[in-house]
N, C-alpha and C positions, 0 to 999 in steps of 0.2 A: 566324524566330529568336526564341528565348525572351528576354525582357528580363532584364537583370541585376537581381536583387533588392537592395533597400536595407534593411539590417538596423538596428534600433534597440536601444538598450541594454535596454529593457524586455522584449524577446524572451527575454533570458537571466536575467531577474530574477523568476522565478515566486515569488509570495508576499512580495516585497519592496516597501516603500513608495516607495523612491527609484529613479529611473531615471537618476541623474547619475553614478554610479560603480559599477563591477562588478569583482570580483576572483575568480580561481579558479585551481586547479592545472590544467595542461594535460589531465591524465587526466580530471578531472571536467568540464572545459569541453567536451571532445570528446563526452562523453556528453550533457551538457545541451543543447548546441547542434547536435547531429548533423544534425537535419533541416533546419537553417538553413544550415550551413556546408559541406555536402558538395560544393556546386557553387560556381563563381566568384560572388562577391557583393561588394557595397559596404557601407560603414558610414556613419552620419551622426555618428560620434564618433571620438575619437582613441584609439589602442590601442598597447600595448607588450607584446611577447611574448619571454620568456626561455626558451630550451631548455637543459635540464641533462642530458638523456640521449636517445639515439636519433638517427636520421638521417632525411633526407627532402629534399624540394624545396619551396620556398615561392616562388610566383609573385606578384609585386606589379606592377600596371600593365604586364604583359606582359614583365617582366624576371624571369628565374629566378635564385634564390639557393639555394645548398646549405644544408641544415640539419644542424647537428651540436652536440655539447656546447659551450656557450658562445656560441651564436648568439643575438643580441639584435636584434629587429626593431621598427620603428616604423611605424605606419599612420595616415594622415590621412583625414578625411572625404572621400568620393568616390572613393577609390582602389579599383580592382578587384583582388581577390586570391583565391588558392586555394592549397591545399597537398596534398601527398601525403606522409604521415608513417609511419614504422615503428610497429609495434604496441607497442614498448617505449618510446615517446616519453614524456618527462617534462619538466616545466617549470612556468612561471607565466605568467598573462596578466591584464592589467587594461585596462579601458576608462574613459574619462571624457568627459563632454560639455565643449564649449568654455565654456559658461556656468558650470559647476561650478568650473573652474579660474580663469577670468578674472574671476569675480565677487569672488574673494578676492585675486587678484594682478592688480590693475588695470593696473599698469605693465609686466607681463610677459605678452605674448601667446604662446599656444602656437605660432603660426606663426613666432615669432622663433627657435625652436629649429630648427637647419638640417635635421634629419631630418623635421620636420613641415612646414616652409615652403618647402623648396627641391626642385624637380623634379629638379635635377641632382645632388643628393647621394644616395648610396646609402642604402637603407632598412635596411641590416644592419650591425651591428658584430660582429666576431668577437673575443670576449673571451679574454684569456690567463687562466691559473689564478688569479692574484691578483685581477684585475678580476671574474672570474666569482664568486669567493668573496664579494667585496664586494657584488655585485649580488644574489646569493642571499640574503644577510642583509637587504638593503633590501626585496626582494620579500616575504620571509617576514614581516618586521615589518609591511609594508603589509597582508598578508593577515590577520594576527592582529588588527590594529587594526580592519580592516573587520568582523571577526566580533564584536569586543568592544562593550560599551556604556559607553564612557568619556566623561567630559566633554571637550569640545573635540576630539571625535573627528575631525571634518572637518579641523580645523587640522593635526593630525598626519598624516593621510592626504595632504593637500596638500604638507606639508613633505617627506614621504618620496618622493612623486612628483617633486617638484622636485629632490631630490638625485639621483634616477635620471636625470632629464633633463639636469641640469647636468653630472654626471659624464660622461654620454654625449657631450654637446657638446664637452667638453674632449678626449675621445678622438678624436672626429671631426676636431677642429681641429689635432691634433698635426702631421699632415703639412702642413697649411696654414701653421702657425707656422714650420716648418722652411723651407718654400719662400719665405715672404713676410715673414720677420722684419724685413727692411729697410723694407717698405712699412707694416708695422704692421697692427693690427686694423681700421684704417679701410677697407682693401680689403674685408674680410669684411662690414663694415657696409654699404658701398656695394653690394656684391653682393646682400645681402639686400633692400635697397631696390629694386634693379633687378628682382629676381624678384617682389617685391610689386607693382610697377608692371605687369609682364608679366601677372600674374594678373588685373589689372583691365582690361587693354587689348588682350590678344593677338588677339582676334577682329577688331579694327579696325585695329590698328597693328603692323606687323612690321619696321619699319626701325630700325636702331641709332640713327640721328639723332634719332628721336622720343624714345626713352628717355633718350638722353644729354642732350637739352635739358631734360627734366623733372628730371634729376638735377643739372643745371647743371654738366656736365663735357663734355669733347670725346668724340666717337665713338671716337677713338684710345685715349683713357684708359679708356673703358668696355670696350673690347676687351682692354686690358691687365689690367683687374681680373678679367674673366671667365676669361682665360687663366691668371691666377695662382691663382684660387680653385678653379676646376673643370676647368682645362686644356681649355677649349672656347672658341670665338669667341662673341661676344655674339649673332651671327646664329644660330649653332647652338643656343644656349640658347632663343632665341625660337621657332625652328622646332620644337625638341623639345617645347615646351609645346603648340604648335598641333597637332602630330601626335598627341601623347598624348590631347588632347581629341577629336580625330577618331576615334581608336581606341575611346575610351569611348563616343562617340556611335554608332559602328557597332555596338557591343555592346548598347546599351540603348535606342536610339531607333528607332522604326518609321518611318523616313524614307528617301527615296532618297539615293543617293550625291551626286547633284547638289544636293539640298536641304541636306545636311550640309556640302558644300563651300561653299555660299553662306552658311550660318550662320557659318562660320569666316572669312568675308571674301574668298573666292575666287570671282570672277565667271566665270572660265574653269575649267571642270571639268578639262580636260586639264592645266592648270598645277598644280592641286591634286594630281592623280594623280602628276605628276612629283616634286613636293615630298615626298609621302607615300612614294613608292617609294625615292627617294634616301635618306630618313631611316631607313626601316624594312626596306629590302631586298625589299619586296613591294608589290603594288598593293593598294588598298582591297578589291577583290574577292577577291584571294588571302588577305588577312588574314581576311576574314569566313569564307571556306571553312575556314581553319585553326582558328578559334575558335568556329565554329558549333556550337551545342549538339546 
C-alpha cells in the first residue's frame, strides 16, 4: 500500500518567501497543486475552503460530504482528505500554520474552534445566501491583502481569518445553543476540554471514568455533556477517536494489523477488530481493501 503523503504549505508557495500562509482561488489552486492533491493526502497545516460554484464530493477522514455552492470546509493537520469536483468548480482556499496564528493570538488556540479541535463536529458548513455573501467578502479581502504590500499586512490577514473562524463557530453552535440553552456554554467548554484530553490519552485510556476524573466531574455528567453537545455517549466519542487513528495508521503505516492494534492499546487483536467493526461497519482488512491505492 502506498503511504499517504503529508503536504507542506511551501509545496504550494513557489517563489514565495513565507510558508506560514497561503491563499488562492480554487481554479488556480487545482492547477498549482494538481500533482500533490489528486490522491488522498494529509496536511501539516490548517485549511479553510469555500465553494461558490460547481458540485462534487469531499471526503475527510473517511466521511463523505457533498460539495455545492455555499459549502465551507475546515481541515486540521493530520486529516486525510480527497475530493472529486466538477470542471466548473469555483471558490477560495487558504492555509495557515499553527505558529503563524498562535504567535499573534496567544490566548486563542486554533484547536479551540470546534471544527478544528473536535473529531465529533462536522467539517462542513452549508451557508445560506446571506452567510455565503458575507464569507465571499471576507475571503476576497483576505486574498487582496495577501497580494498587497501593506504595512501591518499580517495583522489584517489574521483579523480576517479570525472573523471567518468566529462567524463559523457561531453558525456551528446555533443548534447547540437551542438544545442546551438551559445548561449554558459551560457544556460546550467542558466538551472541548474532554476532547482535548482524549487527544492526549486515547491510546492508553478509554474509560469514561478516567476522563471524568481529570475533568473533576462524574461519569454520568460527562455522558450528559457529550449527549447534549454531539448527541453521542462519551464512550462513543472516545471510541470514534481511537478508530479514526486506526484508519489513519492503516493508510500510512507499514505495520501489521496486530502492531497497530497494540499501538492503540489493544493487547487482544480480536477485541480491536470487534471495536473497529462495530464503529465502522467493516473489519480492518475490509477497510484496507476498500481504500487501498
